[in-house]
PDB file of N, CA, C and O in Angstrom:
ATOM      1  N   MET A   1      26.302 -19.787 -21.288  1.00  0.00           N
ATOM      2  CA  MET A   1      25.986 -18.376 -21.313  1.00  0.00           C
ATOM      3  C   MET A   1      25.209 -18.010 -20.056  1.00  0.00           C
ATOM      4  O   MET A   1      24.349 -18.757 -19.588  1.00  0.00           O
ATOM      5  N   GLU A   2      25.532 -16.864 -19.540  1.00  0.00           N
ATOM      6  CA  GLU A   2      24.892 -16.393 -18.323  1.00  0.00           C
ATOM      7  C   GLU A   2      24.049 -15.171 -18.652  1.00  0.00           C
ATOM      8  O   GLU A   2      24.538 -14.206 -19.239  1.00  0.00           O
ATOM      9  N   GLU A   3      22.786 -15.223 -18.272  1.00  0.00           N
ATOM     10  CA  GLU A   3      21.898 -14.094 -18.527  1.00  0.00           C
ATOM     11  C   GLU A   3      22.026 -13.073 -17.413  1.00  0.00           C
ATOM     12  O   GLU A   3      22.219 -13.419 -16.248  1.00  0.00           O
ATOM     13  N   ASN A   4      21.915 -11.825 -17.788  1.00  0.00           N
ATOM     14  CA  ASN A   4      21.941 -10.762 -16.783  1.00  0.00           C
ATOM     15  C   ASN A   4      20.531 -10.543 -16.258  1.00  0.00           C
ATOM     16  O   ASN A   4      19.701  -9.906 -16.907  1.00  0.00           O
ATOM     17  N   THR A   5      20.276 -11.078 -15.081  1.00  0.00           N
ATOM     18  CA  THR A   5      18.975 -10.890 -14.454  1.00  0.00           C
ATOM     19  C   THR A   5      19.147  -9.949 -13.279  1.00  0.00           C
ATOM     20  O   THR A   5      19.980 -10.166 -12.399  1.00  0.00           O
ATOM     21  N   VAL A   6      18.353  -8.917 -13.284  1.00  0.00           N
ATOM     22  CA  VAL A   6      18.415  -7.929 -12.212  1.00  0.00           C
ATOM     23  C   VAL A   6      17.266  -8.206 -11.267  1.00  0.00           C
ATOM     24  O   VAL A   6      16.103  -8.197 -11.670  1.00  0.00           O
ATOM     25  N   GLN A   7      17.594  -8.450 -10.012  1.00  0.00           N
ATOM     26  CA  GLN A   7      16.573  -8.705  -9.011  1.00  0.00           C
ATOM     27  C   GLN A   7      16.410  -7.444  -8.170  1.00  0.00           C
ATOM     28  O   GLN A   7      17.343  -7.004  -7.497  1.00  0.00           O
ATOM     29  N   THR A   8      15.210  -6.870  -8.221  1.00  0.00           N
ATOM     30  CA  THR A   8      14.958  -5.635  -7.487  1.00  0.00           C
ATOM     31  C   THR A   8      14.232  -5.945  -6.189  1.00  0.00           C
ATOM     32  O   THR A   8      13.472  -6.908  -6.097  1.00  0.00           O
ATOM     33  N   VAL A   9      14.476  -5.127  -5.211  1.00  0.00           N
ATOM     34  CA  VAL A   9      13.786  -5.249  -3.939  1.00  0.00           C
ATOM     35  C   VAL A   9      12.538  -4.384  -4.019  1.00  0.00           C
ATOM     36  O   VAL A   9      12.628  -3.166  -4.175  1.00  0.00           O
ATOM     37  N   LYS A  10      11.371  -5.016  -3.910  1.00  0.00           N
ATOM     38  CA  LYS A  10      10.127  -4.287  -4.022  1.00  0.00           C
ATOM     39  C   LYS A  10       9.726  -3.739  -2.660  1.00  0.00           C
ATOM     40  O   LYS A  10       9.787  -4.433  -1.645  1.00  0.00           O
ATOM     41  N   ARG A  11       9.318  -2.479  -2.666  1.00  0.00           N
ATOM     42  CA  ARG A  11       8.873  -1.861  -1.420  1.00  0.00           C
ATOM     43  C   ARG A  11       7.519  -2.429  -1.019  1.00  0.00           C
ATOM     44  O   ARG A  11       6.714  -2.804  -1.872  1.00  0.00           O
ATOM     45  N   SER A  12       7.277  -2.489   0.277  1.00  0.00           N
ATOM     46  CA  SER A  12       5.969  -2.929   0.763  1.00  0.00           C
ATOM     47  C   SER A  12       5.589  -2.089   1.973  1.00  0.00           C
ATOM     48  O   SER A  12       6.442  -1.673   2.756  1.00  0.00           O
ATOM     49  N   PHE A  13       4.292  -1.850   2.108  1.00  0.00           N
ATOM     50  CA  PHE A  13       3.759  -1.069   3.215  1.00  0.00           C
ATOM     51  C   PHE A  13       2.603  -1.818   3.848  1.00  0.00           C
ATOM     52  O   PHE A  13       1.944  -2.634   3.203  1.00  0.00           O
ATOM     53  N   VAL A  14       2.367  -1.531   5.118  1.00  0.00           N
ATOM     54  CA  VAL A  14       1.191  -2.049   5.813  1.00  0.00           C
ATOM     55  C   VAL A  14       0.321  -0.855   6.148  1.00  0.00           C
ATOM     56  O   VAL A  14       0.794   0.123   6.726  1.00  0.00           O
ATOM     57  N   GLY A  15      -0.964  -0.934   5.781  1.00  0.00           N
ATOM     58  CA  GLY A  15      -1.866   0.184   6.016  1.00  0.00           C
ATOM     59  C   GLY A  15      -3.303  -0.287   6.148  1.00  0.00           C
ATOM     60  O   GLY A  15      -3.585  -1.485   6.170  1.00  0.00           O
ATOM     61  N   ILE A  16      -4.209   0.685   6.236  1.00  0.00           N
ATOM     62  CA  ILE A  16      -5.627   0.408   6.443  1.00  0.00           C
ATOM     63  C   ILE A  16      -6.396   0.822   5.199  1.00  0.00           C
ATOM     64  O   ILE A  16      -6.158   1.894   4.642  1.00  0.00           O
ATOM     65  N   VAL A  17      -7.319  -0.030   4.766  1.00  0.00           N
ATOM     66  CA  VAL A  17      -8.130   0.260   3.582  1.00  0.00           C
ATOM     67  C   VAL A  17      -9.141   1.342   3.944  1.00  0.00           C
ATOM     68  O   VAL A  17      -9.902   1.194   4.901  1.00  0.00           O
ATOM     69  N   THR A  18      -9.146   2.439   3.170  1.00  0.00           N
ATOM     70  CA  THR A  18     -10.084   3.525   3.421  1.00  0.00           C
ATOM     71  C   THR A  18     -11.185   3.596   2.372  1.00  0.00           C
ATOM     72  O   THR A  18     -12.190   4.274   2.587  1.00  0.00           O
ATOM     73  N   SER A  19     -11.021   2.915   1.244  1.00  0.00           N
ATOM     74  CA  SER A  19     -12.069   2.881   0.223  1.00  0.00           C
ATOM     75  C   SER A  19     -11.951   1.602  -0.592  1.00  0.00           C
ATOM     76  O   SER A  19     -10.858   1.191  -0.983  1.00  0.00           O
ATOM     77  N   ASP A  20     -13.107   0.977  -0.839  1.00  0.00           N
ATOM     78  CA  ASP A  20     -13.146  -0.213  -1.697  1.00  0.00           C
ATOM     79  C   ASP A  20     -14.302  -0.128  -2.683  1.00  0.00           C
ATOM     80  O   ASP A  20     -14.810  -1.154  -3.137  1.00  0.00           O
ATOM     81  N   LYS A  21     -14.717   1.084  -3.016  1.00  0.00           N
ATOM     82  CA  LYS A  21     -15.892   1.280  -3.864  1.00  0.00           C
ATOM     83  C   LYS A  21     -15.627   0.991  -5.334  1.00  0.00           C
ATOM     84  O   LYS A  21     -16.567   0.767  -6.097  1.00  0.00           O
ATOM     85  N   MET A  22     -14.368   0.993  -5.740  1.00  0.00           N
ATOM     86  CA  MET A  22     -14.037   0.741  -7.142  1.00  0.00           C
ATOM     87  C   MET A  22     -13.923  -0.763  -7.397  1.00  0.00           C
ATOM     88  O   MET A  22     -13.731  -1.548  -6.469  1.00  0.00           O
ATOM     89  N   ASP A  23     -14.044  -1.147  -8.655  1.00  0.00           N
ATOM     90  CA  ASP A  23     -13.895  -2.551  -9.017  1.00  0.00           C
ATOM     91  C   ASP A  23     -12.408  -2.873  -9.161  1.00  0.00           C
ATOM     92  O   ASP A  23     -11.697  -2.235  -9.937  1.00  0.00           O
ATOM     93  N   LYS A  24     -11.950  -3.868  -8.404  1.00  0.00           N
ATOM     94  CA  LYS A  24     -10.562  -4.335  -8.415  1.00  0.00           C
ATOM     95  C   LYS A  24      -9.557  -3.270  -7.987  1.00  0.00           C
ATOM     96  O   LYS A  24      -8.387  -3.349  -8.362  1.00  0.00           O
ATOM     97  N   SER A  25      -9.985  -2.279  -7.212  1.00  0.00           N
ATOM     98  CA  SER A  25      -9.082  -1.242  -6.712  1.00  0.00           C
ATOM     99  C   SER A  25      -9.453  -0.897  -5.276  1.00  0.00           C
ATOM    100  O   SER A  25     -10.624  -0.917  -4.898  1.00  0.00           O
ATOM    101  N   ILE A  26      -8.433  -0.581  -4.485  1.00  0.00           N
ATOM    102  CA  ILE A  26      -8.652  -0.122  -3.114  1.00  0.00           C
ATOM    103  C   ILE A  26      -7.755   1.082  -2.867  1.00  0.00           C
ATOM    104  O   ILE A  26      -6.748   1.277  -3.548  1.00  0.00           O
ATOM    105  N   VAL A  27      -8.137   1.883  -1.885  1.00  0.00           N
ATOM    106  CA  VAL A  27      -7.302   2.990  -1.438  1.00  0.00           C
ATOM    107  C   VAL A  27      -6.806   2.629  -0.044  1.00  0.00           C
ATOM    108  O   VAL A  27      -7.599   2.345   0.854  1.00  0.00           O
ATOM    109  N   VAL A  28      -5.480   2.643   0.129  1.00  0.00           N
ATOM    110  CA  VAL A  28      -4.858   2.258   1.394  1.00  0.00           C
ATOM    111  C   VAL A  28      -4.170   3.481   1.981  1.00  0.00           C
ATOM    112  O   VAL A  28      -3.405   4.161   1.298  1.00  0.00           O
ATOM    113  N   THR A  29      -4.448   3.757   3.259  1.00  0.00           N
ATOM    114  CA  THR A  29      -3.813   4.872   3.947  1.00  0.00           C
ATOM    115  C   THR A  29      -2.666   4.336   4.801  1.00  0.00           C
ATOM    116  O   THR A  29      -2.851   3.458   5.643  1.00  0.00           O
ATOM    117  N   ILE A  30      -1.473   4.891   4.558  1.00  0.00           N
ATOM    118  CA  ILE A  30      -0.277   4.513   5.302  1.00  0.00           C
ATOM    119  C   ILE A  30       0.051   5.660   6.253  1.00  0.00           C
ATOM    120  O   ILE A  30       0.191   6.804   5.822  1.00  0.00           O
ATOM    121  N   THR A  31       0.172   5.360   7.536  1.00  0.00           N
ATOM    122  CA  THR A  31       0.532   6.396   8.508  1.00  0.00           C
ATOM    123  C   THR A  31       1.917   6.117   9.064  1.00  0.00           C
ATOM    124  O   THR A  31       2.239   4.982   9.417  1.00  0.00           O
ATOM    125  N   THR A  32       2.731   7.154   9.139  1.00  0.00           N
ATOM    126  CA  THR A  32       4.071   7.046   9.697  1.00  0.00           C
ATOM    127  C   THR A  32       4.282   8.172  10.696  1.00  0.00           C
ATOM    128  O   THR A  32       3.650   9.224  10.606  1.00  0.00           O
ATOM    129  N   LYS A  33       5.173   7.942  11.642  1.00  0.00           N
ATOM    130  CA  LYS A  33       5.541   8.979  12.597  1.00  0.00           C
ATOM    131  C   LYS A  33       6.917   9.492  12.222  1.00  0.00           C
ATOM    132  O   LYS A  33       7.850   8.718  12.011  1.00  0.00           O
ATOM    133  N   LYS A  34       7.028  10.813  12.141  1.00  0.00           N
ATOM    134  CA  LYS A  34       8.286  11.428  11.741  1.00  0.00           C
ATOM    135  C   LYS A  34       8.648  12.514  12.734  1.00  0.00           C
ATOM    136  O   LYS A  34       7.784  13.251  13.210  1.00  0.00           O
ATOM    137  N   MET A  35       9.932  12.607  13.041  1.00  0.00           N
ATOM    138  CA  MET A  35      10.408  13.608  13.983  1.00  0.00           C
ATOM    139  C   MET A  35      10.452  14.982  13.312  1.00  0.00           C
ATOM    140  O   MET A  35      11.038  15.136  12.240  1.00  0.00           O
ATOM    141  N   ASP A  36       9.826  15.984  13.952  1.00  0.00           N
ATOM    142  CA  ASP A  36       9.899  17.356  13.453  1.00  0.00           C
ATOM    143  C   ASP A  36      11.274  17.917  13.797  1.00  0.00           C
ATOM    144  O   ASP A  36      11.718  17.846  14.942  1.00  0.00           O
ATOM    145  N   ARG A  37      11.947  18.483  12.776  1.00  0.00           N
ATOM    146  CA  ARG A  37      13.323  18.924  12.988  1.00  0.00           C
ATOM    147  C   ARG A  37      13.414  20.125  13.927  1.00  0.00           C
ATOM    148  O   ARG A  37      14.364  20.230  14.703  1.00  0.00           O
ATOM    149  N   LEU A  38      12.451  21.019  13.866  1.00  0.00           N
ATOM    150  CA  LEU A  38      12.512  22.230  14.680  1.00  0.00           C
ATOM    151  C   LEU A  38      12.073  21.968  16.119  1.00  0.00           C
ATOM    152  O   LEU A  38      12.767  22.350  17.061  1.00  0.00           O
ATOM    153  N   TYR A  39      10.923  21.319  16.289  1.00  0.00           N
ATOM    154  CA  TYR A  39      10.334  21.162  17.620  1.00  0.00           C
ATOM    155  C   TYR A  39      10.679  19.847  18.300  1.00  0.00           C
ATOM    156  O   TYR A  39      10.337  19.645  19.466  1.00  0.00           O
ATOM    157  N   LYS A  40      11.354  18.945  17.585  1.00  0.00           N
ATOM    158  CA  LYS A  40      11.780  17.657  18.150  1.00  0.00           C
ATOM    159  C   LYS A  40      10.601  16.855  18.713  1.00  0.00           C
ATOM    160  O   LYS A  40      10.718  16.192  19.743  1.00  0.00           O
ATOM    161  N   LYS A  41       9.482  16.930  18.023  1.00  0.00           N
ATOM    162  CA  LYS A  41       8.309  16.152  18.405  1.00  0.00           C
ATOM    163  C   LYS A  41       7.947  15.229  17.253  1.00  0.00           C
ATOM    164  O   LYS A  41       8.226  15.532  16.093  1.00  0.00           O
ATOM    165  N   TYR A  42       7.324  14.102  17.579  1.00  0.00           N
ATOM    166  CA  TYR A  42       6.872  13.192  16.533  1.00  0.00           C
ATOM    167  C   TYR A  42       5.536  13.681  15.979  1.00  0.00           C
ATOM    168  O   TYR A  42       4.600  13.970  16.724  1.00  0.00           O
ATOM    169  N   VAL A  43       5.474  13.766  14.656  1.00  0.00           N
ATOM    170  CA  VAL A  43       4.274  14.198  13.961  1.00  0.00           C
ATOM    171  C   VAL A  43       3.794  13.032  13.104  1.00  0.00           C
ATOM    172  O   VAL A  43       4.597  12.373  12.442  1.00  0.00           O
ATOM    173  N   THR A  44       2.487  12.776  13.113  1.00  0.00           N
ATOM    174  CA  THR A  44       1.924  11.691  12.319  1.00  0.00           C
ATOM    175  C   THR A  44       1.664  12.181  10.907  1.00  0.00           C
ATOM    176  O   THR A  44       0.967  13.174  10.700  1.00  0.00           O
ATOM    177  N   ARG A  45       2.229  11.478   9.941  1.00  0.00           N
ATOM    178  CA  ARG A  45       2.027  11.780   8.532  1.00  0.00           C
ATOM    179  C   ARG A  45       1.239  10.616   7.921  1.00  0.00           C
ATOM    180  O   ARG A  45       1.455   9.458   8.279  1.00  0.00           O
ATOM    181  N   SER A  46       0.336  10.927   7.007  1.00  0.00           N
ATOM    182  CA  SER A  46      -0.405   9.862   6.326  1.00  0.00           C
ATOM    183  C   SER A  46      -0.409  10.131   4.838  1.00  0.00           C
ATOM    184  O   SER A  46      -0.402  11.280   4.396  1.00  0.00           O
ATOM    185  N   LYS A  47      -0.422   9.052   4.071  1.00  0.00           N
ATOM    186  CA  LYS A  47      -0.415   9.134   2.623  1.00  0.00           C
ATOM    187  C   LYS A  47      -1.318   8.035   2.079  1.00  0.00           C
ATOM    188  O   LYS A  47      -1.381   6.937   2.632  1.00  0.00           O
ATOM    189  N   LYS A  48      -2.016   8.344   0.991  1.00  0.00           N
ATOM    190  CA  LYS A  48      -2.938   7.380   0.396  1.00  0.00           C
ATOM    191  C   LYS A  48      -2.335   6.795  -0.873  1.00  0.00           C
ATOM    192  O   LYS A  48      -1.750   7.513  -1.685  1.00  0.00           O
ATOM    193  N   TYR A  49      -2.484   5.491  -1.032  1.00  0.00           N
ATOM    194  CA  TYR A  49      -2.014   4.786  -2.222  1.00  0.00           C
ATOM    195  C   TYR A  49      -3.183   4.009  -2.817  1.00  0.00           C
ATOM    196  O   TYR A  49      -3.972   3.406  -2.089  1.00  0.00           O
ATOM    197  N   MET A  50      -3.288   4.028  -4.139  1.00  0.00           N
ATOM    198  CA  MET A  50      -4.260   3.169  -4.814  1.00  0.00           C
ATOM    199  C   MET A  50      -3.574   1.840  -5.110  1.00  0.00           C
ATOM    200  O   MET A  50      -2.442   1.807  -5.593  1.00  0.00           O
ATOM    201  N   ALA A  51      -4.266   0.755  -4.819  1.00  0.00           N
ATOM    202  CA  ALA A  51      -3.689  -0.571  -5.021  1.00  0.00           C
ATOM    203  C   ALA A  51      -4.663  -1.451  -5.783  1.00  0.00           C
ATOM    204  O   ALA A  51      -5.879  -1.270  -5.714  1.00  0.00           O
ATOM    205  N   HIS A  52      -4.102  -2.408  -6.512  1.00  0.00           N
ATOM    206  CA  HIS A  52      -4.887  -3.348  -7.309  1.00  0.00           C
ATOM    207  C   HIS A  52      -5.311  -4.529  -6.441  1.00  0.00           C
ATOM    208  O   HIS A  52      -4.479  -5.161  -5.791  1.00  0.00           O
ATOM    209  N   ASP A  53      -6.601  -4.820  -6.434  1.00  0.00           N
ATOM    210  CA  ASP A  53      -7.168  -5.927  -5.654  1.00  0.00           C
ATOM    211  C   ASP A  53      -7.944  -6.814  -6.624  1.00  0.00           C
ATOM    212  O   ASP A  53      -9.122  -6.574  -6.887  1.00  0.00           O
ATOM    213  N   GLU A  54      -7.286  -7.829  -7.146  1.00  0.00           N
ATOM    214  CA  GLU A  54      -7.845  -8.646  -8.238  1.00  0.00           C
ATOM    215  C   GLU A  54      -9.149  -9.331  -7.866  1.00  0.00           C
ATOM    216  O   GLU A  54     -10.076  -9.352  -8.676  1.00  0.00           O
ATOM    217  N   GLN A  55      -9.254  -9.896  -6.657  1.00  0.00           N
ATOM    218  CA  GLN A  55     -10.451 -10.640  -6.267  1.00  0.00           C
ATOM    219  C   GLN A  55     -11.450  -9.815  -5.458  1.00  0.00           C
ATOM    220  O   GLN A  55     -12.414 -10.370  -4.930  1.00  0.00           O
ATOM    221  N   ASN A  56     -11.242  -8.509  -5.350  1.00  0.00           N
ATOM    222  CA  ASN A  56     -12.081  -7.658  -4.497  1.00  0.00           C
ATOM    223  C   ASN A  56     -12.175  -8.251  -3.091  1.00  0.00           C
ATOM    224  O   ASN A  56     -13.261  -8.386  -2.527  1.00  0.00           O
ATOM    225  N   ASP A  57     -11.020  -8.598  -2.543  1.00  0.00           N
ATOM    226  CA  ASP A  57     -10.929  -9.321  -1.275  1.00  0.00           C
ATOM    227  C   ASP A  57     -10.949  -8.386  -0.070  1.00  0.00           C
ATOM    228  O   ASP A  57     -11.512  -8.738   0.967  1.00  0.00           O
ATOM    229  N   ALA A  58     -10.352  -7.212  -0.183  1.00  0.00           N
ATOM    230  CA  ALA A  58     -10.224  -6.300   0.963  1.00  0.00           C
ATOM    231  C   ALA A  58     -11.434  -5.373   1.046  1.00  0.00           C
ATOM    232  O   ALA A  58     -12.028  -5.004   0.033  1.00  0.00           O
ATOM    233  N   HIS A  59     -11.780  -5.008   2.278  1.00  0.00           N
ATOM    234  CA  HIS A  59     -12.902  -4.104   2.530  1.00  0.00           C
ATOM    235  C   HIS A  59     -12.460  -2.999   3.487  1.00  0.00           C
ATOM    236  O   HIS A  59     -11.380  -3.070   4.073  1.00  0.00           O
ATOM    237  N   ILE A  60     -13.301  -1.982   3.638  1.00  0.00           N
ATOM    238  CA  ILE A  60     -12.962  -0.823   4.465  1.00  0.00           C
ATOM    239  C   ILE A  60     -12.639  -1.274   5.890  1.00  0.00           C
ATOM    240  O   ILE A  60     -13.380  -2.055   6.487  1.00  0.00           O
ATOM    241  N   GLY A  61     -11.528  -0.775   6.425  1.00  0.00           N
ATOM    242  CA  GLY A  61     -11.120  -1.085   7.792  1.00  0.00           C
ATOM    243  C   GLY A  61     -10.140  -2.232   7.905  1.00  0.00           C
ATOM    244  O   GLY A  61      -9.557  -2.431   8.971  1.00  0.00           O
ATOM    245  N   ASP A  62      -9.938  -2.997   6.837  1.00  0.00           N
ATOM    246  CA  ASP A  62      -8.994  -4.119   6.875  1.00  0.00           C
ATOM    247  C   ASP A  62      -7.561  -3.600   6.917  1.00  0.00           C
ATOM    248  O   ASP A  62      -7.245  -2.578   6.308  1.00  0.00           O
ATOM    249  N   THR A  63      -6.700  -4.309   7.636  1.00  0.00           N
ATOM    250  CA  THR A  63      -5.274  -4.029   7.619  1.00  0.00           C
ATOM    251  C   THR A  63      -4.643  -4.910   6.547  1.00  0.00           C
ATOM    252  O   THR A  63      -4.780  -6.133   6.580  1.00  0.00           O
ATOM    253  N   VAL A  64      -3.944  -4.275   5.585  1.00  0.00           N
ATOM    254  CA  VAL A  64      -3.429  -5.008   4.429  1.00  0.00           C
ATOM    255  C   VAL A  64      -1.963  -4.674   4.194  1.00  0.00           C
ATOM    256  O   VAL A  64      -1.451  -3.664   4.677  1.00  0.00           O
ATOM    257  N   ARG A  65      -1.293  -5.557   3.433  1.00  0.00           N
ATOM    258  CA  ARG A  65       0.066  -5.297   2.974  1.00  0.00           C
ATOM    259  C   ARG A  65       0.004  -5.098   1.464  1.00  0.00           C
ATOM    260  O   ARG A  65      -0.570  -5.914   0.744  1.00  0.00           O
ATOM    261  N   ILE A  66       0.608  -3.996   0.989  1.00  0.00           N
ATOM    262  CA  ILE A  66       0.669  -3.737  -0.443  1.00  0.00           C
ATOM    263  C   ILE A  66       2.127  -3.743  -0.872  1.00  0.00           C
ATOM    264  O   ILE A  66       3.007  -3.329  -0.117  1.00  0.00           O
ATOM    265  N   VAL A  67       2.381  -4.220  -2.096  1.00  0.00           N
ATOM    266  CA  VAL A  67       3.738  -4.265  -2.640  1.00  0.00           C
ATOM    267  C   VAL A  67       3.773  -3.520  -3.962  1.00  0.00           C
ATOM    268  O   VAL A  67       2.764  -3.400  -4.657  1.00  0.00           O
ATOM    269  N   GLU A  68       4.945  -3.026  -4.290  1.00  0.00           N
ATOM    270  CA  GLU A  68       5.151  -2.267  -5.513  1.00  0.00           C
ATOM    271  C   GLU A  68       5.090  -3.199  -6.720  1.00  0.00           C
ATOM    272  O   GLU A  68       5.516  -4.352  -6.645  1.00  0.00           O
ATOM    273  N   CYS A  69       4.561  -2.695  -7.828  1.00  0.00           N
ATOM    274  CA  CYS A  69       4.529  -3.471  -9.064  1.00  0.00           C
ATOM    275  C   CYS A  69       4.627  -2.511 -10.240  1.00  0.00           C
ATOM    276  O   CYS A  69       4.787  -1.305 -10.051  1.00  0.00           O
ATOM    277  N   ARG A  70       4.533  -3.039 -11.438  1.00  0.00           N
ATOM    278  CA  ARG A  70       4.588  -2.188 -12.616  1.00  0.00           C
ATOM    279  C   ARG A  70       3.349  -1.294 -12.644  1.00  0.00           C
ATOM    280  O   ARG A  70       2.343  -1.633 -12.020  1.00  0.00           O
ATOM    281  N   PRO A  71       3.391  -0.161 -13.351  1.00  0.00           N
ATOM    282  CA  PRO A  71       2.207   0.698 -13.416  1.00  0.00           C
ATOM    283  C   PRO A  71       1.034  -0.021 -14.092  1.00  0.00           C
ATOM    284  O   PRO A  71       1.155  -0.520 -15.211  1.00  0.00           O
ATOM    285  N   LEU A  72      -0.092  -0.063 -13.393  1.00  0.00           N
ATOM    286  CA  LEU A  72      -1.281  -0.726 -13.912  1.00  0.00           C
ATOM    287  C   LEU A  72      -2.269   0.268 -14.514  1.00  0.00           C
ATOM    288  O   LEU A  72      -3.084  -0.092 -15.363  1.00  0.00           O
ATOM    289  N   SER A  73      -2.192   1.506 -14.072  1.00  0.00           N
ATOM    290  CA  SER A  73      -3.023   2.574 -14.625  1.00  0.00           C
ATOM    291  C   SER A  73      -2.344   3.894 -14.271  1.00  0.00           C
ATOM    292  O   SER A  73      -1.194   3.909 -13.831  1.00  0.00           O
ATOM    293  N   LYS A  74      -3.051   4.988 -14.463  1.00  0.00           N
ATOM    294  CA  LYS A  74      -2.470   6.300 -14.173  1.00  0.00           C
ATOM    295  C   LYS A  74      -2.096   6.429 -12.694  1.00  0.00           C
ATOM    296  O   LYS A  74      -1.060   7.007 -12.365  1.00  0.00           O
ATOM    297  N   ASN A  75      -2.921   5.902 -11.815  1.00  0.00           N
ATOM    298  CA  ASN A  75      -2.708   6.071 -10.375  1.00  0.00           C
ATOM    299  C   ASN A  75      -2.257   4.813  -9.649  1.00  0.00           C
ATOM    300  O   ASN A  75      -1.810   4.903  -8.506  1.00  0.00           O
ATOM    301  N   LYS A  76      -2.356   3.653 -10.267  1.00  0.00           N
ATOM    302  CA  LYS A  76      -2.066   2.400  -9.571  1.00  0.00           C
ATOM    303  C   LYS A  76      -0.717   1.823  -9.977  1.00  0.00           C
ATOM    304  O   LYS A  76      -0.506   1.470 -11.138  1.00  0.00           O
ATOM    305  N   CYS A  77       0.196   1.729  -9.008  1.00  0.00           N
ATOM    306  CA  CYS A  77       1.448   0.994  -9.219  1.00  0.00           C
ATOM    307  C   CYS A  77       1.757   0.159  -7.972  1.00  0.00           C
ATOM    308  O   CYS A  77       2.918  -0.135  -7.686  1.00  0.00           O
ATOM    309  N   TRP A  78       0.711  -0.219  -7.238  1.00  0.00           N
ATOM    310  CA  TRP A  78       0.799  -1.077  -6.062  1.00  0.00           C
ATOM    311  C   TRP A  78      -0.245  -2.172  -6.222  1.00  0.00           C
ATOM    312  O   TRP A  78      -1.259  -1.982  -6.893  1.00  0.00           O
ATOM    313  N   ARG A  79       0.010  -3.320  -5.600  1.00  0.00           N
ATOM    314  CA  ARG A  79      -0.984  -4.385  -5.611  1.00  0.00           C
ATOM    315  C   ARG A  79      -1.115  -4.978  -4.216  1.00  0.00           C
ATOM    316  O   ARG A  79      -0.186  -4.920  -3.409  1.00  0.00           O
ATOM    317  N   LEU A  80      -2.272  -5.543  -3.951  1.00  0.00           N
ATOM    318  CA  LEU A  80      -2.552  -6.146  -2.661  1.00  0.00           C
ATOM    319  C   LEU A  80      -1.772  -7.452  -2.536  1.00  0.00           C
ATOM    320  O   LEU A  80      -1.901  -8.339  -3.380  1.00  0.00           O
ATOM    321  N   ALA A  81      -0.960  -7.568  -1.478  1.00  0.00           N
ATOM    322  CA  ALA A  81      -0.214  -8.804  -1.256  1.00  0.00           C
ATOM    323  C   ALA A  81      -0.978  -9.737  -0.332  1.00  0.00           C
ATOM    324  O   ALA A  81      -1.093 -10.931  -0.611  1.00  0.00           O
ATOM    325  N   GLU A  82      -1.507  -9.198   0.779  1.00  0.00           N
ATOM    326  CA  GLU A  82      -2.253 -10.038   1.717  1.00  0.00           C
ATOM    327  C   GLU A  82      -3.126  -9.172   2.619  1.00  0.00           C
ATOM    328  O   GLU A  82      -2.844  -7.995   2.844  1.00  0.00           O
ATOM    329  N   VAL A  83      -4.183  -9.778   3.123  1.00  0.00           N
ATOM    330  CA  VAL A  83      -5.011  -9.129   4.126  1.00  0.00           C
ATOM    331  C   VAL A  83      -4.510  -9.640   5.469  1.00  0.00           C
ATOM    332  O   VAL A  83      -4.615 -10.829   5.767  1.00  0.00           O
ATOM    333  N   ILE A  84      -3.966  -8.740   6.273  1.00  0.00           N
ATOM    334  CA  ILE A  84      -3.368  -9.138   7.548  1.00  0.00           C
ATOM    335  C   ILE A  84      -4.456  -9.345   8.599  1.00  0.00           C
ATOM    336  O   ILE A  84      -4.468 -10.353   9.305  1.00  0.00           O
ATOM    337  N   GLU A  85      -5.370  -8.377   8.692  1.00  0.00           N
ATOM    338  CA  GLU A  85      -6.428  -8.467   9.706  1.00  0.00           C
ATOM    339  C   GLU A  85      -7.714  -7.912   9.136  1.00  0.00           C
ATOM    340  O   GLU A  85      -7.721  -6.850   8.512  1.00  0.00           O
ATOM    341  N   ARG A  86      -8.805  -8.635   9.351  1.00  0.00           N
ATOM    342  CA  ARG A  86     -10.120  -8.202   8.875  1.00  0.00           C
ATOM    343  C   ARG A  86     -10.717  -7.189   9.854  1.00  0.00           C
ATOM    344  O   ARG A  86     -10.458  -7.246  11.056  1.00  0.00           O
ATOM    345  N   ALA A  87     -11.513  -6.269   9.326  1.00  0.00           N
ATOM    346  CA  ALA A  87     -12.213  -5.306  10.186  1.00  0.00           C
ATOM    347  C   ALA A  87     -13.331  -6.020  10.924  1.00  0.00           C
ATOM    348  O   ALA A  87     -13.912  -6.985  10.429  1.00  0.00           O
ATOM    349  N   LYS A  88     -13.615  -5.528  12.105  1.00  0.00           N
ATOM    350  CA  LYS A  88     -14.660  -6.170  12.909  1.00  0.00           C
ATOM    351  C   LYS A  88     -16.006  -5.587  12.622  1.00  0.00           C
ATOM    352  O   LYS A  88     -17.000  -6.011  13.211  1.00  0.00           O
TER     353      LYS A  88
END
């Protein structure tokens, strides 16, 4: 018998931690550059995501990678995958 297993591709982003004041939670700001359709100029867009940080490992200014996961609370459906670079 063969089981039907669905393997999903989880999204991941690299961003900067902007808040670590909560217990086991961080706020990560993701910035992207997008072309404006009318003026044909690149505009910087930023969005904030709440992510789960089990060991309270990340701190403000760290560059981190977050990956998608099941909903953990009302606002959290991302978790910390790794700390890429520590803040100085």
